[in-house]
All heavy atoms as a GROMACS GRO file, in nm:
protein
  580
    1MET      N    1  17.355  -9.228  10.686
    1MET     CA    2  17.228  -9.177  10.640
    1MET      C    3  17.116  -9.240  10.723
    1MET      O    4  17.114  -9.361  10.743
    1MET     CB    5  17.210  -9.210  10.492
    1MET     CG    6  17.072  -9.177  10.441
    1MET     SD    7  17.045  -9.225  10.269
    1MET     CE    8  17.111  -9.083  10.188
    2PRO      N    9  17.021  -9.158  10.772
    2PRO     CA   10  16.912  -9.212  10.853
    2PRO      C   11  16.821  -9.305  10.772
    2PRO      O   12  16.813  -9.295  10.649
    2PRO     CB   13  16.834  -9.088  10.896
    2PRO     CG   14  16.918  -8.972  10.864
    2PRO     CD   15  17.017  -9.014  10.761
    3THR      N   16  16.752  -9.393  10.841
    3THR     CA   17  16.656  -9.483  10.781
    3THR      C   18  16.517  -9.422  10.796
    3THR      O   19  16.476  -9.386  10.907
    3THR     CB   20  16.660  -9.620  10.848
    3THR    OG1   21  16.792  -9.674  10.830
    3THR    CG2   22  16.559  -9.715  10.789
    4LYS      N   23  16.446  -9.411  10.684
    4LYS     CA   24  16.310  -9.356  10.685
    4LYS      C   25  16.212  -9.470  10.668
    4LYS      O   26  16.236  -9.564  10.592
    4LYS     CB   27  16.296  -9.258  10.569
    4LYS     CG   28  16.160  -9.193  10.558
    4LYS     CD   29  16.162  -9.094  10.442
    4LYS     CE   30  16.029  -9.025  10.426
    4LYS     NZ   31  16.033  -8.928  10.314
    5ALA      N   32  16.102  -9.463  10.742
    5ALA     CA   33  15.999  -9.567  10.733
    5ALA      C   34  15.861  -9.505  10.748
    5ALA      O   35  15.844  -9.398  10.807
    5ALA     CB   36  16.020  -9.672  10.841
    6TYR      N   37  15.765  -9.575  10.691
    6TYR     CA   38  15.624  -9.538  10.705
    6TYR      C   39  15.558  -9.645  10.791
    6TYR      O   40  15.573  -9.764  10.763
    6TYR     CB   41  15.556  -9.533  10.568
    6TYR     CG   42  15.619  -9.433  10.476
    6TYR    CD1   43  15.720  -9.471  10.388
    6TYR    CD2   44  15.582  -9.300  10.479
    6TYR    CE1   45  15.780  -9.379  10.304
    6TYR    CE2   46  15.642  -9.206  10.395
    6TYR     CZ   47  15.740  -9.247  10.308
    6TYR     OH   48  15.801  -9.156  10.226
    7ILE      N   49  15.487  -9.601  10.893
    7ILE     CA   50  15.417  -9.695  10.979
    7ILE      C   51  15.267  -9.680  10.952
    7ILE      O   52  15.210  -9.573  10.976
    7ILE     CB   53  15.448  -9.672  11.128
    7ILE    CG1   54  15.599  -9.675  11.152
    7ILE    CG2   55  15.378  -9.777  11.215
    7ILE    CD1   56  15.639  -9.637  11.293
    8LEU      N   57  15.207  -9.786  10.901
    8LEU     CA   58  15.064  -9.788  10.873
    8LEU      C   59  14.996  -9.841  10.998
    8LEU      O   60  15.030  -9.950  11.047
    8LEU     CB   61  15.034  -9.878  10.753
    8LEU     CG   62  15.123  -9.857  10.630
    8LEU    CD1   63  15.085  -9.956  10.521
    8LEU    CD2   64  15.116  -9.715  10.580
    9ILE      N   65  14.902  -9.764  11.052
    9ILE     CA   66  14.848  -9.795  11.185
    9ILE      C   67  14.697  -9.809  11.180
    9ILE      O   68  14.627  -9.721  11.129
    9ILE     CB   69  14.886  -9.683  11.284
    9ILE    CG1   70  15.038  -9.670  11.291
    9ILE    CG2   71  14.825  -9.710  11.421
    9ILE    CD1   72  15.087  -9.544  11.359
   10GLU      N   73  14.649  -9.919  11.234
   10GLU     CA   74  14.506  -9.939  11.255
   10GLU      C   75  14.478  -9.915  11.403
   10GLU      O   76  14.547  -9.970  11.489
   10GLU     CB   77  14.468 -10.083  11.217
   10GLU     CG   78  14.322 -10.112  11.231
   10GLU     CD   79  14.290 -10.256  11.196
   10GLU    OE1   80  14.368 -10.322  11.126
   10GLU    OE2   81  14.185 -10.304  11.244
   11THR      N   82  14.379  -9.831  11.431
   11THR     CA   83  14.347  -9.799  11.570
   11THR      C   84  14.213  -9.860  11.609
   11THR      O   85  14.132  -9.897  11.524
   11THR     CB   86  14.340  -9.647  11.594
   11THR    OG1   87  14.228  -9.594  11.523
   11THR    CG2   88  14.467  -9.578  11.550
   12ALA      N   89  14.190  -9.866  11.739
   12ALA     CA   90  14.059  -9.905  11.790
   12ALA      C   91  13.960  -9.794  11.755
   12ALA      O   92  13.997  -9.678  11.737
   12ALA     CB   93  14.066  -9.925  11.941
   13VAL      N   94  13.834  -9.829  11.747
   13VAL     CA   95  13.729  -9.733  11.712
   13VAL      C   96  13.732  -9.615  11.810
   13VAL      O   97  13.740  -9.633  11.932
   13VAL     CB   98  13.590  -9.802  11.714
   13VAL    CG1   99  13.480  -9.700  11.692
   13VAL    CG2  100  13.585  -9.913  11.611
   14GLY      N  101  13.734  -9.495  11.755
   14GLY     CA  102  13.729  -9.374  11.837
   14GLY      C  103  13.862  -9.332  11.897
   14GLY      O  104  13.865  -9.237  11.977
   15ARG      N  105  13.973  -9.396  11.863
   15ARG     CA  106  14.102  -9.366  11.926
   15ARG      C  107  14.201  -9.294  11.834
   15ARG      O  108  14.315  -9.272  11.873
   15ARG     CB  109  14.166  -9.495  11.977
   15ARG     CG  110  14.087  -9.572  12.080
   15ARG     CD  111  14.091  -9.512  12.215
   15ARG     NE  112  14.230  -9.498  12.257
   15ARG     CZ  113  14.271  -9.443  12.369
   15ARG    NH1  114  14.184  -9.395  12.452
   15ARG    NH2  115  14.397  -9.434  12.398
   16ILE      N  116  14.160  -9.256  11.714
   16ILE     CA  117  14.255  -9.196  11.619
   16ILE      C  118  14.320  -9.072  11.678
   16ILE      O  119  14.443  -9.057  11.673
   16ILE     CB  120  14.186  -9.163  11.485
   16ILE    CG1  121  14.143  -9.291  11.416
   16ILE    CG2  122  14.279  -9.082  11.395
   16ILE    CD1  123  14.059  -9.268  11.292
   17ARG      N  124  14.244  -8.980  11.731
   17ARG     CA  125  14.299  -8.854  11.782
   17ARG      C  126  14.400  -8.877  11.894
   17ARG      O  127  14.509  -8.820  11.893
   17ARG     CB  128  14.187  -8.762  11.830
   17ARG     CG  129  14.240  -8.627  11.879
   17ARG     CD  130  14.130  -8.530  11.910
   17ARG     NE  131  14.062  -8.500  11.784
   17ARG     CZ  132  13.935  -8.465  11.776
   17ARG    NH1  133  13.861  -8.456  11.883
   17ARG    NH2  134  13.881  -8.438  11.660
   18GLU      N  135  14.366  -8.963  11.988
   18GLU     CA  136  14.456  -8.989  12.101
   18GLU      C  137  14.586  -9.056  12.055
   18GLU      O  138  14.695  -9.020  12.100
   18GLU     CB  139  14.388  -9.077  12.206
   18GLU     CG  140  14.272  -9.010  12.277
   18GLU     CD  141  14.138  -9.026  12.205
   18GLU    OE1  142  14.136  -9.078  12.090
   18GLU    OE2  143  14.036  -8.985  12.262
   19VAL      N  144  14.574  -9.152  11.964
   19VAL     CA  145  14.693  -9.220  11.912
   19VAL      C  146  14.781  -9.120  11.837
   19VAL      O  147  14.902  -9.116  11.855
   19VAL     CB  148  14.654  -9.340  11.822
   19VAL    CG1  149  14.775  -9.394  11.749
   19VAL    CG2  150  14.588  -9.449  11.907
   20ALA      N  151  14.720  -9.036  11.753
   20ALA     CA  152  14.796  -8.937  11.676
   20ALA      C  153  14.871  -8.842  11.769
   20ALA      O  154  14.989  -8.811  11.744
   20ALA     CB  155  14.703  -8.860  11.583
   21GLU      N  156  14.808  -8.798  11.875
   21GLU     CA  157  14.873  -8.706  11.970
   21GLU      C  158  14.994  -8.773  12.036
   21GLU      O  159  15.099  -8.710  12.052
   21GLU     CB  160  14.773  -8.659  12.075
   21GLU     CG  161  14.673  -8.561  12.020
   21GLU     CD  162  14.563  -8.524  12.119
   21GLU    OE1  163  14.563  -8.577  12.234
   21GLU    OE2  164  14.476  -8.444  12.082
   22GLU      N  165  14.981  -8.898  12.073
   22GLU     CA  166  15.094  -8.968  12.135
   22GLU      C  167  15.208  -8.988  12.036
   22GLU      O  168  15.325  -8.972  12.070
   22GLU     CB  169  15.050  -9.101  12.194
   22GLU     CG  170  14.972  -9.083  12.323
   22GLU     CD  171  14.981  -9.204  12.412
   22GLU    OE1  172  15.093  -9.256  12.433
   22GLU    OE2  173  14.875  -9.245  12.462
   23LEU      N  174  15.175  -9.022  11.911
   23LEU     CA  175  15.278  -9.039  11.809
   23LEU      C  176  15.354  -8.909  11.786
   23LEU      O  177  15.476  -8.909  11.770
   23LEU     CB  178  15.215  -9.087  11.678
   23LEU     CG  179  15.165  -9.231  11.675
   23LEU    CD1  180  15.076  -9.253  11.553
   23LEU    CD2  181  15.283  -9.327  11.675
   24GLU      N  182  15.282  -8.798  11.782
   24GLU     CA  183  15.345  -8.668  11.760
   24GLU      C  184  15.446  -8.633  11.869
   24GLU      O  185  15.538  -8.554  11.846
   24GLU     CB  186  15.240  -8.559  11.747
   24GLU     CG  187  15.162  -8.568  11.617
   24GLU     CD  188  15.040  -8.479  11.612
   24GLU    OE1  189  14.995  -8.430  11.718
   24GLU    OE2  190  14.987  -8.461  11.500
   25GLY      N  191  15.431  -8.692  11.986
   25GLY     CA  192  15.523  -8.667  12.096
   25GLY      C  193  15.653  -8.746  12.089
   25GLY      O  194  15.746  -8.721  12.167
   26LEU      N  195  15.664  -8.839  11.996
   26LEU     CA  196  15.787  -8.918  11.982
   26LEU      C  197  15.886  -8.843  11.894
   26LEU      O  198  15.850  -8.801  11.782
   26LEU     CB  199  15.756  -9.055  11.922
   26LEU     CG  200  15.663  -9.146  12.001
   26LEU    CD1  201  15.631  -9.273  11.923
   26LEU    CD2  202  15.724  -9.180  12.136
   27PRO      N  203  16.009  -8.825  11.937
   27PRO     CA  204  16.105  -8.744  11.861
   27PRO      C  205  16.139  -8.798  11.723
   27PRO      O  206  16.171  -8.721  11.633
   27PRO     CB  207  16.229  -8.739  11.950
   27PRO     CG  208  16.213  -8.848  12.050
   27PRO     CD  209  16.065  -8.875  12.062
   28GLU      N  210  16.130  -8.928  11.703
   28GLU     CA  211  16.164  -8.987  11.573
   28GLU      C  212  16.053  -8.971  11.470
   28GLU      O  213  16.075  -8.990  11.351
   28GLU     CB  214  16.194  -9.137  11.589
   28GLU     CG  215  16.309  -9.170  11.679
   28GLU     CD  216  16.267  -9.186  11.825
   28GLU    OE1  217  16.151  -9.155  11.861
   28GLU    OE2  218  16.351  -9.231  11.904
   29VAL      N  219  15.934  -8.935  11.516
   29VAL     CA  220  15.819  -8.924  11.427
   29VAL      C  221  15.822  -8.788  11.358
   29VAL      O  222  15.822  -8.683  11.423
   29VAL     CB  223  15.687  -8.944  11.503
   29VAL    CG1  224  15.568  -8.919  11.413
   29VAL    CG2  225  15.681  -9.085  11.560
   30GLN      N  226  15.824  -8.790  11.225
   30GLN     CA  227  15.830  -8.667  11.146
   30GLN      C  228  15.691  -8.616  11.109
   30GLN      O  229  15.666  -8.496  11.113
   30GLN     CB  230  15.912  -8.689  11.019
   30GLN     CG  231  16.056  -8.724  11.048
   30GLN     CD  232  16.133  -8.755  10.921
   30GLN    OE1  233  16.080  -8.816  10.828
   30GLN    NE2  234  16.258  -8.714  10.918
   31THR      N  235  15.602  -8.706  11.068
   31THR     CA  236  15.466  -8.668  11.033
   31THR      C  237  15.369  -8.772  11.083
   31THR      O  238  15.402  -8.890  11.095
   31THR     CB  239  15.447  -8.652  10.880
   31THR    OG1  240  15.470  -8.778  10.817
   31THR    CG2  241  15.541  -8.548  10.822
   32VAL      N  242  15.247  -8.727  11.110
   32VAL     CA  243  15.138  -8.815  11.152
   32VAL      C  244  15.015  -8.770  11.073
   32VAL      O  245  14.969  -8.658  11.089
   32VAL     CB  246  15.109  -8.804  11.303
   32VAL    CG1  247  14.989  -8.889  11.342
   32VAL    CG2  248  15.232  -8.843  11.385
   33ASP      N  249  14.965  -8.858  10.986
   33ASP     CA  250  14.853  -8.823  10.900
   33ASP      C  251  14.738  -8.921  10.915
   33ASP      O  252  14.752  -9.039  10.879
   33ASP     CB  253  14.897  -8.822  10.753
   33ASP     CG  254  14.999  -8.714  10.725
   33ASP    OD1  255  14.970  -8.597  10.752
   33ASP    OD2  256  15.109  -8.750  10.677
   34PRO      N  257  14.623  -8.876  10.968
   34PRO     CA  258  14.505  -8.960  10.965
   34PRO      C  259  14.463  -8.978  10.819
   34PRO      O  260  14.467  -8.882  10.740
   34PRO     CB  261  14.400  -8.881  11.043
   34PRO     CG  262  14.482  -8.788  11.130
   34PRO     CD  263  14.602  -8.755  11.047
   35VAL      N  264  14.425  -9.099  10.781
   35VAL     CA  265  14.390  -9.130  10.642
   35VAL      C  266  14.264  -9.214  10.637
   35VAL      O  267  14.220  -9.269  10.737
   35VAL     CB  268  14.507  -9.203  10.570
   35VAL    CG1  269  14.629  -9.115  10.561
   35VAL    CG2  270  14.541  -9.334  10.640
   36THR      N  271  14.208  -9.226  10.515
   36THR     CA  272  14.096  -9.316  10.494
   36THR      C  273  14.150  -9.447  10.437
   36THR      O  274  14.262  -9.452  10.389
   36THR     CB  275  13.994  -9.256  10.395
   36THR    OG1  276  14.059  -9.234  10.270
   36THR    CG2  277  13.938  -9.125  10.448
   37GLY      N  278  14.071  -9.550  10.443
   37GLY     CA  279  14.113  -9.679  10.389
   37GLY      C  280  14.130  -9.781  10.499
   37GLY      O  281  14.078  -9.765  10.610
   38PRO      N  282  14.206  -9.885  10.472
   38PRO     CA  283  14.219  -9.993  10.570
   38PRO      C  284  14.300  -9.954  10.694
   38PRO      O  285  14.291 -10.020  10.797
   38PRO     CB  286  14.290 -10.105  10.493
   38PRO     CG  287  14.358 -10.037  10.380
   38PRO     CD  288  14.274  -9.916  10.347
   39TYR      N  289  14.378  -9.847  10.686
   39TYR     CA  290  14.454  -9.798  10.801
   39TYR      C  291  14.398  -9.663  10.842
   39TYR      O  292  14.336  -9.593  10.761
   39TYR     CB  293  14.604  -9.790  10.770
   39TYR     CG  294  14.660  -9.926  10.739
   39TYR    CD1  295  14.676  -9.970  10.609
   39TYR    CD2  296  14.690 -10.015  10.842
   39TYR    CE1  297  14.723 -10.097  10.580
   39TYR    CE2  298  14.736 -10.143  10.815
   39TYR     CZ  299  14.753 -10.183  10.684
   39TYR     OH  300  14.798 -10.310  10.658
   40ASP      N  301  14.420  -9.626  10.967
   40ASP     CA  302  14.366  -9.501  11.020
   40ASP      C  303  14.469  -9.389  11.023
   40ASP      O  304  14.433  -9.272  11.015
   40ASP     CB  305  14.312  -9.525  11.161
   40ASP     CG  306  14.202  -9.629  11.161
   40ASP    OD1  307  14.104  -9.611  11.086
   40ASP    OD2  308  14.215  -9.731  11.234
   41ILE      N  309  14.596  -9.425  11.037
   41ILE     CA  310  14.705  -9.326  11.048
   41ILE      C  311  14.825  -9.378  10.972
   41ILE      O  312  14.856  -9.498  10.976
   41ILE     CB  313  14.746  -9.304  11.196
   41ILE    CG1  314  14.630  -9.246  11.278
   41ILE    CG2  315  14.869  -9.215  11.207
   41ILE    CD1  316  14.656  -9.241  11.428
   42ILE      N  317  14.895  -9.287  10.904
   42ILE     CA  318  15.026  -9.318  10.849
   42ILE      C  319  15.125  -9.222  10.914
   42ILE      O  320  15.109  -9.100  10.906
   42ILE     CB  321  15.032  -9.304  10.696
   42ILE    CG1  322  14.936  -9.404  10.630
   42ILE    CG2  323  15.176  -9.327  10.646
   42ILE    CD1  324  14.927  -9.393  10.480
   43ALA      N  325  15.224  -9.278  10.982
   43ALA     CA  326  15.329  -9.198  11.046
   43ALA      C  327  15.459  -9.218  10.969
   43ALA      O  328  15.494  -9.330  10.932
   43ALA     CB  329  15.346  -9.240  11.191
   44THR      N  330  15.530  -9.108  10.947
   44THR     CA  331  15.663  -9.114  10.886
   44THR      C  332  15.765  -9.098  10.998
   44THR      O  333  15.755  -9.006  11.079
   44THR     CB  334  15.681  -9.000  10.784
   44THR    OG1  335  15.574  -9.003  10.690
   44THR    CG2  336  15.813  -9.012  10.711
   45VAL      N  337  15.862  -9.190  11.002
   45VAL     CA  338  15.964  -9.185  11.107
   45VAL      C  339  16.103  -9.186  11.045
   45VAL      O  340  16.123  -9.230  10.933
   45VAL     CB  341  15.950  -9.303  11.206
   45VAL    CG1  342  15.813  -9.302  11.272
   45VAL    CG2  343  15.976  -9.435  11.139
   46SER      N  344  16.199  -9.136  11.121
   46SER     CA  345  16.339  -9.138  11.081
   46SER      C  346  16.421  -9.182  11.200
   46SER      O  347  16.405  -9.129  11.311
   46SER     CB  348  16.382  -8.999  11.034
   46SER     OG  349  16.517  -9.001  10.994
   47ALA      N  350  16.508  -9.277  11.178
   47ALA     CA  351  16.594  -9.330  11.284
   47ALA      C  352  16.732  -9.359  11.225
   47ALA      O  353  16.747  -9.367  11.104
   47ALA     CB  354  16.533  -9.458  11.342
   48PRO      N  355  16.833  -9.373  11.310
   48PRO     CA  356  16.969  -9.391  11.260
   48PRO      C  357  16.989  -9.514  11.171
   48PRO      O  358  17.069  -9.511  11.078
   48PRO     CB  359  17.054  -9.403  11.386
   48PRO     CG  360  16.974  -9.337  11.493
   48PRO     CD  361  16.831  -9.359  11.456
   49ASP      N  362  16.916  -9.623  11.199
   49ASP     CA  363  16.935  -9.745  11.120
   49ASP      C  364  16.812  -9.835  11.136
   49ASP      O  365  16.718  -9.802  11.208
   49ASP     CB  366  17.063  -9.819  11.162
   49ASP     CG  367  17.068  -9.850  11.311
   49ASP    OD1  368  16.963  -9.884  11.371
   49ASP    OD2  369  17.178  -9.841  11.368
   50LEU      N  370  16.815  -9.949  11.067
   50LEU     CA  371  16.703 -10.042  11.070
   50LEU      C  372  16.673 -10.092  11.210
   50LEU      O  373  16.556 -10.103  11.250
   50LEU     CB  374  16.733 -10.160  10.976
   50LEU     CG  375  16.628 -10.270  10.968
   50LEU    CD1  376  16.494 -10.215  10.923
   50LEU    CD2  377  16.676 -10.381  10.876
   51ASN      N  378  16.774 -10.123  11.288
   51ASN     CA  379  16.752 -10.169  11.425
   51ASN      C  380  16.682 -10.064  11.510
   51ASN      O  381  16.596 -10.097  11.591
   51ASN     CB  382  16.884 -10.210  11.490
   51ASN     CG  383  16.937 -10.340  11.435
   51ASN    OD1  384  16.862 -10.424  11.388
   51ASN    ND2  385  17.069 -10.357  11.439
   52ALA      N  386  16.718  -9.938  11.489
   52ALA     CA  387  16.654  -9.830  11.565
   52ALA      C  388  16.508  -9.816  11.526
   52ALA      O  389  16.423  -9.787  11.612
   52ALA     CB  390  16.730  -9.700  11.544
   53VAL      N  391  16.476  -9.836  11.399
   53VAL     CA  392  16.335  -9.834  11.357
   53VAL      C  393  16.260  -9.947  11.426
   53VAL      O  394  16.151  -9.926  11.481
   53VAL     CB  395  16.321  -9.846  11.203
   53VAL    CG1  396  16.175  -9.866  11.164
   53VAL    CG2  397  16.377  -9.723  11.133
   54GLY      N  398  16.317 -10.065  11.428
   54GLY     CA  399  16.253 -10.178  11.495
   54GLY      C  400  16.232 -10.153  11.643
   54GLY      O  401  16.125 -10.182  11.697
   55ASP      N  402  16.333 -10.097  11.708
   55ASP     CA  403  16.319 -10.064  11.851
   55ASP      C  404  16.210  -9.961  11.874
   55ASP      O  405  16.133  -9.971  11.969
   55ASP     CB  406  16.452 -10.012  11.907
   55ASP     CG  407  16.557 -10.121  11.919
   55ASP    OD1  408  16.521 -10.241  11.915
   55ASP    OD2  409  16.677 -10.086  11.931
   56LEU      N  410  16.205  -9.860  11.787
   56LEU     CA  411  16.102  -9.756  11.798
   56LEU      C  412  15.963  -9.818  11.790
   56LEU      O  413  15.876  -9.790  11.872
   56LEU     CB  414  16.121  -9.652  11.687
   56LEU     CG  415  16.007  -9.553  11.668
   56LEU    CD1  416  15.997  -9.459  11.787
   56LEU    CD2  417  16.025  -9.474  11.540
   57VAL      N  418  15.943  -9.903  11.691
   57VAL     CA  419  15.811  -9.963  11.671
   57VAL      C  420  15.774 -10.053  11.788
   57VAL      O  421  15.664 -10.044  11.843
   57VAL     CB  422  15.805 -10.039  11.537
   57VAL    CG1  423  15.674 -10.117  11.525
   57VAL    CG2  424  15.820  -9.942  11.420
   58THR      N  425  15.863 -10.141  11.828
   58THR     CA  426  15.829 -10.237  11.933
   58THR      C  427  15.824 -10.175  12.073
   58THR      O  428  15.740 -10.213  12.154
   58THR     CB  429  15.926 -10.357  11.935
   58THR    OG1  430  16.059 -10.309  11.952
   58THR    CG2  431  15.916 -10.436  11.806
   59SER      N  432  15.910 -10.078  12.101
   59SER     CA  433  15.917 -10.022  12.236
   59SER      C  434  15.830  -9.899  12.257
   59SER      O  435  15.784  -9.874  12.368
   59SER     CB  436  16.062  -9.984  12.269
   59SER     OG  437  16.144 -10.098  12.267
   60ASN      N  438  15.807  -9.821  12.150
   60ASN     CA  439  15.734  -9.695  12.168
   60ASN      C  440  15.599  -9.692  12.097
   60ASN      O  441  15.503  -9.639  12.153
   60ASN     CB  442  15.820  -9.578  12.120
   60ASN     CG  443  15.947  -9.565  12.198
   60ASN    OD1  444  16.053  -9.606  12.154
   60ASN    ND2  445  15.939  -9.509  12.317
   61VAL      N  446  15.592  -9.744  11.977
   61VAL     CA  447  15.466  -9.737  11.903
   61VAL      C  448  15.369  -9.844  11.951
   61VAL      O  449  15.253  -9.814  11.982
   61VAL     CB  450  15.492  -9.748  11.750
   61VAL    CG1  451  15.361  -9.753  11.674
   61VAL    CG2  452  15.577  -9.630  11.702
   62HIS      N  453  15.413  -9.966  11.960
   62HIS     CA  454  15.322 -10.074  12.000
   62HIS      C  455  15.269 -10.058  12.142
   62HIS      O  456  15.168 -10.121  12.177
   62HIS     CB  457  15.391 -10.210  11.988
   62HIS     CG  458  15.401 -10.258  11.848
   62HIS    ND1  459  15.470 -10.371  11.814
   62HIS    CD2  460  15.351 -10.210  11.731
   62HIS    CE1  461  15.462 -10.390  11.683
   62HIS    NE2  462  15.391 -10.293  11.630
   63THR      N  463  15.331  -9.978  12.222
   63THR     CA  464  15.285  -9.959  12.360
   63THR      C  465  15.178  -9.850  12.371
   63THR      O  466  15.124  -9.830  12.480
   63THR     CB  467  15.403  -9.924  12.452
   63THR    OG1  468  15.465  -9.803  12.405
   63THR    CG2  469  15.506 -10.036  12.455
   64ILE      N  470  15.147  -9.781  12.262
   64ILE     CA  471  15.045  -9.676  12.267
   64ILE      C  472  14.907  -9.741  12.273
   64ILE      O  473  14.871  -9.823  12.189
   64ILE     CB  474  15.056  -9.584  12.143
   64ILE    CG1  475  15.189  -9.507  12.148
   64ILE    CG2  476  14.938  -9.487  12.138
   64ILE    CD1  477  15.218  -9.424  12.023
   65ARG      N  478  14.831  -9.701  12.373
   65ARG     CA  479  14.697  -9.756  12.392
   65ARG      C  480  14.608  -9.713  12.275
   65ARG      O  481  14.606  -9.596  12.237
   65ARG     CB  482  14.639  -9.705  12.524
   65ARG     CG  483  14.506  -9.762  12.555
   65ARG     CD  484  14.454  -9.708  12.684
   65ARG     NE  485  14.314  -9.746  12.697
   65ARG     CZ  486  14.260  -9.780  12.809
   65ARG    NH1  487  14.330  -9.781  12.919
   65ARG    NH2  488  14.134  -9.814  12.813
   66GLY      N  489  14.538  -9.809  12.219
   66GLY     CA  490  14.447  -9.780  12.108
   66GLY      C  491  14.499  -9.827  11.974
   66GLY      O  492  14.426  -9.828  11.876
   67ILE      N  493  14.625  -9.869  11.968
   67ILE     CA  494  14.678  -9.924  11.843
   67ILE      C  495  14.644 -10.072  11.838
   67ILE      O  496  14.675 -10.148  11.930
   67ILE     CB  497  14.830  -9.901  11.830
   67ILE    CG1  498  14.858  -9.752  11.808
   67ILE    CG2  499  14.887  -9.984  11.716
   67ILE    CD1  500  15.004  -9.717  11.791
   68VAL      N  501  14.580 -10.112  11.728
   68VAL     CA  502  14.538 -10.250  11.710
   68VAL      C  503  14.643 -10.328  11.630
   68VAL      O  504  14.675 -10.441  11.663
   68VAL     CB  505  14.401 -10.256  11.639
   68VAL    CG1  506  14.362 -10.399  11.604
   68VAL    CG2  507  14.294 -10.188  11.722
   69ARG      N  508  14.696 -10.264  11.522
   69ARG     CA  509  14.788 -10.334  11.433
   69ARG      C  510  14.871 -10.232  11.360
   69ARG      O  511  14.827 -10.121  11.333
   69ARG     CB  512  14.706 -10.415  11.333
   69ARG     CG  513  14.785 -10.502  11.240
   69ARG     CD  514  14.694 -10.597  11.163
   69ARG     NE  515  14.615 -10.530  11.062
   69ARG     CZ  516  14.642 -10.533  10.931
   69ARG    NH1  517  14.746 -10.598  10.888
   69ARG    NH2  518  14.564 -10.472  10.848
   70THR      N  519  14.995 -10.270  11.327
   70THR     CA  520  15.082 -10.183  11.248
   70THR      C  521  15.149 -10.264  11.137
   70THR      O  522  15.166 -10.385  11.149
   70THR     CB  523  15.194 -10.117  11.332
   70THR    OG1  524  15.283 -10.218  11.378
   70THR    CG2  525  15.138 -10.038  11.449
   71VAL      N  526  15.184 -10.192  11.032
   71VAL     CA  527  15.268 -10.246  10.925
   71VAL      C  528  15.375 -10.140  10.901
   71VAL      O  529  15.343 -10.023  10.881
   71VAL     CB  530  15.188 -10.271  10.795
   71VAL    CG1  531  15.280 -10.312  10.682
   71VAL    CG2  532  15.080 -10.374  10.817
   72THR      N  533  15.501 -10.181  10.906
   72THR     CA  534  15.612 -10.087  10.884
   72THR      C  535  15.670 -10.109  10.747
   72THR      O  536  15.707 -10.221  10.710
   72THR     CB  537  15.721 -10.107  10.992
   72THR    OG1  538  15.661 -10.090  11.121
   72THR    CG2  539  15.834 -10.006  10.974
   73CYS      N  540  15.678 -10.000  10.669
   73CYS     CA  541  15.731 -10.003  10.532
   73CYS      C  542  15.855  -9.917  10.528
   73CYS      O  543  15.848  -9.796  10.553
   73CYS     CB  544  15.628  -9.949  10.434
   73CYS     SG  545  15.471 -10.034  10.437
   74LEU      N  546  15.970  -9.976  10.497
   74LEU     CA  547  16.095  -9.901  10.488
   74LEU      C  548  16.104  -9.831  10.354
   74LEU      O  549  16.072  -9.889  10.249
   74LEU     CB  550  16.214  -9.995  10.504
   74LEU     CG  551  16.227 -10.061  10.640
   74LEU    CD1  552  16.342 -10.160  10.637
   74LEU    CD2  553  16.248  -9.958  10.749
   75SER      N  554  16.150  -9.708  10.356
   75SER     CA  555  16.176  -9.635  10.232
   75SER      C  556  16.301  -9.691  10.170
   75SER      O  557  16.402  -9.716  10.237
   75SER     CB  558  16.194  -9.487  10.264
   75SER     OG  559  16.225  -9.414  10.148
   76VAL      N  560  16.299  -9.711  10.037
   76VAL     CA  561  16.414  -9.772   9.969
   76VAL      C  562  16.488  -9.672   9.880
   76VAL      O  563  16.572  -9.711   9.801
   76VAL     CB  564  16.372  -9.895   9.886
   76VAL    CG1  565  16.326 -10.006   9.977
   76VAL    CG2  566  16.266  -9.860   9.785
   77GLY      N  567  16.460  -9.545   9.894
   77GLY     CA  568  16.531  -9.446   9.815
   77GLY      C  569  16.450  -9.319   9.804
   77GLY      O  570  16.346  -9.303   9.866
   78GLY      N  571  16.500  -9.227   9.726
   78GLY     CA  572  16.431  -9.099   9.710
   78GLY      C  573  16.469  -9.004   9.820
   78GLY      O  574  16.565  -9.023   9.893
   79SER      N  575  16.388  -8.900   9.834
   79SER     CA  576  16.420  -8.796   9.933
   79SER      C  577  16.362  -8.824  10.068
   79SER      O  578  16.282  -8.906  10.088
   79SER     CB  579  16.367  -8.663   9.883
   79SER     OG  580  16.229  -8.669   9.858
   0.00000   0.00000   0.00000
């Protein structure tokens, strides 16, 4: 069963659109939603396992220009 996670993303000022477009280009990313509050974007991702989620975040998400900080929340059940 794939591992689902939510990535809460804080972007640099004025970079939400560019960051969202880059996230949408990653095959593991299912949804990208700009939001209000302490984070600017919430991305839903699916990967084969926990290690793959970690690799995705460190190798692909953190390298996107304009991302200041992320918090990854693993889904613990449900659909």
